[in-house]
C-alpha positions, 0 to 999 in steps of 0.5 A: 805709076802713070804707066800702070794706069795706062796699061790698065786702061788699055787692058780694059779697052781690049777686054771691052772690045773682045767681049763686044765681039764675042757677044755681037757676032753670034747674036747677029748671026742668030738675028739674021738667020731668024730674019731669013726664016721669017721672011721665007715662011711669013705666009705659013706663020700668018696662016698658022697664027690665024688658025690658032686664033680661031681655034682657041677663041670663043665661037671661032671668031678669032682672038683679035675680034674677041680682044676688040670686043673686050678691051673696054672691060680690060681697060676698066679693070686697069683703071679701077686698080689704079684708082684703088692703089691711089686711094691706098697711097693717100690713106697711108700718107694720111695715116702716117701724118696722123701717127706723127701728130699723135706722137708730137702731142704725146711728147708735148704732154710729157 
């Protein structure tokens, strides 16, 4: 019985190593290739992103400048949503407690 368990454990270990290598080798090669490409073409990539940012933003000022001006609005929306969700959670808890109290009162009446 012990030999079957040991064989199964060895099989699990070998399978884990094989799958790790199957996944690690190609993904490492892809990562290194992307890193080399990015390093070689970093100036072109940065220029392209800056041009795209200018082309798609209002007035050609750039997405980063637009974001810098509008982040308080975005933060306010998120904070408002968080407040509304908190109120909803408290209201539901109060409603559940009220329903439980009503059920308990009905049981006492009968």
